[in-house]
C-alpha positions, 0 to 999 in steps of 0.5 A: 499499500502507497504511504500517502494511502497509509496515512489516509487509512490511519487518519480515517481508522482514527476518525472512525475509533473516536465516534465509538466503533468496534474494530470490526464496524471500522473494518466494514466501513473502510471496506465501503471506501474500498480500503481493504485492512483486516482487524489487526492491522486496525488494532495495530494502527490504534495501539502501536503506529499512532503512539509511535506517529505521536512520539516522532511528531514532537521530537520524542523517541518511538516507544517500544511496541512491548513494555519490558516488564519492570524488575521485581526485586525480593525487597520489593517482594518482602514489602509486599508481603508485609502489607498485605499480611495486616488485617486492614491491608493497603489497596493494590493501586496504593502499594503501587504507588508505594513503590512506584510500579504498577498496579498489575505488577502488584497483582502479579507479585500477589498473585504469583510470588506470594500465593495470595488472593484477595477475599471480601470481608463479611459484615458481622456483628461486634463480638466481646469477649463474653458474647464469644463465650456464650457463642462457644458454650451455647453452640455446643448446648444447641447441637448436643442437647437438641439437634445430635443424631435424630433429634433435629427431626423434632426442633421447630425454629422460627424468625421473622423479617422486613421484605420491602417493595424495593426488594423486588426486581432490584437489578443486577449489581454488575454490567458488561462493556464491549471495547469499542462501543459507547459505555452505557453508564448502568447505575443501581438506584439506592433503596429509599429509606422509607418504602412500602414494607411488610413483615413476615414470619417464617418457621422451619421444622426437621419435618418441612415448612410451615407457611409464611404468615404476614404481619398487619401492617403498622404493627410494632411486634411487641410481647402481645403481637408476637404471643397472638399473630405468631407463636399461637398460630404456630405452636398451638396449630401447625405444629401439632398437625406435624407432630401428631401424638409426639409433642413431648419429643418437640423442642421450640427455637427462636432467637433472643430478640427482646419479645422472644424474651419477655417475661409474658412470652416466657410465662405463655410458652411455659403454660403452652408446654404444660397443657401440649408437652412442647419443649421450649429451648431456654434463653439461656442456652441460644447463642448471641449474635449468631445469625451464623448459627440460625438456619432462618438467618443463614438459608431462609429469609436469605433464600426468600430475598434473593428469588424475590430480588429475581422476581418481576413484581411491582406490589406488595400483594404481589410480592407477598403472593411470590414469597408464599409460593416460593417458601411452599415450594421448600422440600422436606429433602432440603430442610435436612440439608439445611438442618445438617448445615446448621449441626456443621455450623454450630460445631465449627462455632465451638470449636472456633471458639465462639468467633465468627464463621462466615468467612470460611470457604465452602462452609456447607461441605466443610466436615470436622472431626471432634 
């Protein structure tokens, strides 16, 4: 190709690339003007030849096509290793600035030289030493006293959670941008602070799930509401249907929320135990600050909110109907797997001296030995 034609092609390629066209689109445009140019040539023009021509026009030496990798010394590796061993390490970009090297080199040192991975911290409750001791002791008690062996079949656990209209069809947190095309700049809108919502109560047993209960709007969950709207329908109606003639084997579990631990609630549960024979796990035996050790937290409501996020409902009634259908689809086999994970989690908390366990990789597949 004559030199004059090459300059024309290069100029046209640069002009078209500024319009956001891909290499293929640029090639088709050049072809329509009787210029046969491959995508490789277009890439070379944009990435290499254009840079060399720019340097030459201002009197600078031509840059190398491939820049050699900077020399990584033992001192650089040692410093990166020391910084990445901290609980609150600097970012890779900050490390690159400190060492005057590229972030790509920092990434290569971390992955190839130090064999480390970047992991995201989990948001967890702040734990004092008293909390850790409580979690350690009560996790073992809960497992050994009520879940070990076949005892878990007779455990009923419940909890309540808020569901917001903004949880529905909230969209993905990521998007993909194709090189050579304009960036669409998708965003994820922040949820409104005061939006439409409702509270639902979920209960799970060793023989399946109990249908969700929708708490009436503008209802404060105090002791009276908790007893009348939650405990009575579940423990006096649904549980006897699941365990006919075996209520004396049933153990009831809930967390340590204020309405759950009040004197009036304790009196009601004591009377229910005398009336029906249902046993209640004492509040003193329930691990504190332990959503990582409660199936309605680590599975139930997380699963429901994930399903709701992928739904297309737009109203509260639609969200409620969707949740009911999703929850009723949970099988006994799935509950059995969740209860097995519950046992493993409690054992891990006890073995970990009450520390959080959410950072453990493949937590549901982890096998522990006594």
